[in-house]
N, C-alpha and C positions, 0 to 999 in steps of 0.2 A: 297804841292804836293810832294809826296815821290820820284817819278821817272819822268824822262823826255823822256825815251824811253820804249816802251812796245812791247811785242809779242802778236799777236792775233791768238788764236788757235781755236776759235769758228766761224763757218761760218755765224751764224746769226748776228755776230757783224761786218761783212765785209760791206763796203759801198754799194756793189751790193745788199745786202739784207736788207738795212736800209731804213727807210722812209726819212731820211735826204738826200737831193739831193747833190751828188758829181759829179765833172767832172774829167775824167781820162785823163792823159797825159803821154807820154813816158819819157818826160824830163820836168824839171822845168826851166824856164828862169832864167838867172843869176840875173836880178833885183829882181825877186820874192824870189830867194834863199837868196839874201842879206837882203831883207826886213824881211824874216822869221828869219834869223840869228840875226838880230838886235832886233827883237821883243823878241826872246827867251832870249837874254842876258839882256834885259831891264826888262822883267817880269818873271824872274826866270825860264827860259826855257819853257815858255808857247808860243805856244800850244804844247802838247805832240806829238811825232812821233810814229805811230803804224805800226809795220812791220808784214807781213804775208808771210810765205814760202809755196808756193802752191805745190811743189813737195817733201815735207818732208815725210820721212817714219815714221811709228808709233814708239814712244818711242825713237826717235833719238834726240840727243842733238846737238844743233847748237849754235855757238857763232858768233855774229855779230861784226866784228872788226871796221867797219867804217860806219858812218851814211850817209844820203843823202847829207850832206854838206862836206863830205870827211874828217870829223873829227873822231878820234878814240873814240869808245864808249864801246866796249867789252860787248855786251849784251848777256847774257846766257839764253837759252830757258827754261832750266829746273829749273830756279829760280822762285819760286812761286810769288815773289814780282814783277816780270816783266811781269806777265800775265795780259792782258788788260780786265778790267771789267768796262763798261761804267757807271753802276749805282753806283760804288764805287769811282769814280773819281770826286773830287770837288776841287775848288780853294779857296784860302783864300779871304775873303771879302776885305781885304786891297788892294789886287791886282786890283780888280774891281774899287776901289776908285782911285787907281793910274791911271788906264786906263781912267776913267772918267775925271780926272784932266788934263791928257795929251791930251785928245781929246778936252777939253774946251780951253786949251792953245795952241792948234794946234801943239803940239809936235809930234802927230801921226795923220794920216788921217783916213778917213772912211774905206778904204780898209784894213789898218793895224788893225783897230778895229775888222773888220769882221774876219780876220785870227786868232785873239786871242780867239775867242769864240768856235772854233770847232777843234778837233784833225785832224791830217794829216795822211793819210794811204799810205803805200808803199808796193807793192807786189813784192816779189823776187822769181824768177823761177829757176835761175841757182845757184847751190850751190857754184860755184867758185867765184861768185860775192861777197860772204860774206867776203872773206878775201882780195879782190882786191880793194874794194871801188869804183867800176865802177858805173857810173850814168846811168844805163840801166834799173832801176826799173820802174814799173808802179806806178805813183804817183796819189793819189786821193786828190783833194782839194775841199773845199766847193764851190758849184756852186754859181756864181754871177749873174745868170740869174733870173730875177724876175718871180714869179709864176703868172699864169693867172687864170681866173675863172675855166677854164677847168682843169688846174693842181690841183687846190684845190679840185675839184670834184673827180678827180682820186686819190688824196691823201686820201680822206675820204673813198673811196671804197677799196683802198689797205689796209688802216688801219683796216677796218672791216674784210677783208679777212684774214689778218695776225692774228687777234684775234681768228678767227674761226679755222684756220689751226693749230695754236699753242695750241688750246684748253686751252686758258687762263681762269682762274677762275674769276667769276664775283664778288666774295666776298673773304675777307681774304687776306693774303699776298701771292702774286703769282709773282715769278721772271719774268716769261714770260710776263705777263701783264704789269709789271713795266717797263721792257725793251722796249716794244712796245710804251707805253705812253711816255717814255723818248725820243724815236726817234721822235715821233710826236711833242713833245715840242721843240726839236731841230730844226725841219723843220719850225715850226711857228716862232721861234726866227730868223732863217735865213731869212725867208720872210720879217719879220718886220724890221730886221736890214738893209736890202737893201733899205727900204723906209726911215727909220730914225735910225741912229746908236745909239742915246741916248735911244730910246725905246727898241731896241734890247739888249743893254747893261743892262738896267734895268730888262728886262725879264730874261736875263742870270743870273743875281744876284738872282732873285726869284727862278729860277730853281736850282741854286747852294745851296740856303738855304733849298729848298725842299729836295734835295738829302741828305743833312746832317740830316734833320729831319727823313727821311725814314731810313737812315742807323742806326740812334740812335734807332728808333722804332724796327728795325729788331734785333739789338743787345739786346734790352730789351726783345723782344719776344723770341729770342733764349735762353737768360738767364732764362726767365720765363719757357720755355719749359724744359730746363735742370733741373731747380729746381723742376718743376712738376714731371719730370721723376724720379729724385732722391727720391722725396717724395713718388711717386708711388712704387718704388722698396723697399723703407724702410717700407711703409705700407704693401706691399705684404709680405715682410719677417716677419713683426710682425703678419700679418694674419696667415701665415703658423705656426708660433710659437703658436699662440692662438689656431689654429685648432688642432695642435699636443697636446697641453695641454688639450683641450676639449675632444679629443679622449682618452687621458689617464684618465681623470676624469670620462668619461662615462664608460670606462673599469673598473675602480675602483668601480663605482656605480653598474655596473652589477655584479661584484664579490661580493660586499657587499650584494646585493639583493639575490644572490644565497645563500650566507651564512645565510642571514636572513630566507630564505625559508627553508633551511636545519634545522636551529635551531628551527624554528616554527614547522616543522614536528616532530622533536625530542621532543619538548615540548608537543605537542598534544599526542604523543605516551606515554610519561611519565604520562601525566594527565589521560589518559584513563587507564593506568596500575594502577595508584594510586587509581583511582575511583573504579576499579574492585576489588583491594585488600581490600579497605574499605568496599565495599558491601559484599565481602566474609567474612570478619571478623564480620561485623554486623549480617549477616545471621547465622553464627555459634553461636554467643552469643544469638541471639534470639531463636535458636533451643534449646540451653542449658537451657535458662530461661523457655521456654515452657515445656521442659521435667521436670524441677524442680517444676514448677507450677502443672503439672499433677501429679507428685509424691506426692506433698503436698496435693493436692485435694484428691487423693486416700487414703492417710494416714488419712486425716481429716474425710473422709467418714467412714473409718474403725473404727476410734476412736468413731465417733458418734454412729455407730451401736453397738459397744461394750458397750458404756455408756448406750444406750437405753436398751439393753438386761439386763445389770446389774440392772438398776433401775426397770425394770419389774420383775425380779426375786425377788428382795428384797420386793417389794410391794406384791407380791403374796405368799410369804412364811408365816408359822404359828409360828414363833419364838416369845416367850413372851418377851416382852421388858419391863415389869414392869407395875405396876398399874399407872393409870393416876394420876397425881398430882392434889390434891384438894386444890385449892388456897383459899377456903372460910372456911377451917377448923379452923384456928387460930382465926377467928373472933368469 
């Protein structure tokens, strides 16, 4: 237990608004004060004393000089370690073992055991009392009146109403629901402790272990959420980098596509121009060949006509070409 005195700054943690039943008194009797002081010395200042200043202004720092026993404590309000959180307060299991042994050996009675299980609240209205140590505070002690069947019915109805008004979540981690269930557990422990101190002490140990488990789960949950958030931010940053890289690559692709289209158009133009030039050259050569062929044909026709005329003239002429040769003369 880190502290023996706490400040209560949340109204929902005040005894008036809790399911755990308390009795209010303007003063504590001297035997009760002596019993509390003896118990706190024996069990490492258990139970804790919770102070509430009802007429405090917002953001005002208050220092409590003296506690309800008249002893100097110097409790600072603006110290975060001194703010009361019921769900974060738990007791070492060895202290419960010591209380059980002391109860078994009659070193403490049932009333003392009852006072060890629940915190004590003190309301302070006058700021001048903080430094004077006057015993004019309103003290709230756990009620020693047993609960009837009607009280249990009212407890259940009030429990349901608190869950509804606080809008507690039905699933998942919910501080409001945990606080309300914690108050209900305390009230059940109080009721059972009045009937049997040993059973109440055993339930208090179970609740104490449950609080430690829940605190560990919440730490793991917070750590997991922080890790998940870090991973989310990291992945978001990586996603932004990848999106930027994708945009750059898409821009490069578009630029290359434009260049490819430009070069393709240029290539098509060059191909058409080359094809046109080849056709033009081929057509010129063909015209020249056709012209040469025509010339050769004309020349050939002219020569043929000349040859025909020459042969005709020769055959029709009377020129003596000599006697015919008689090949049979020598014989």
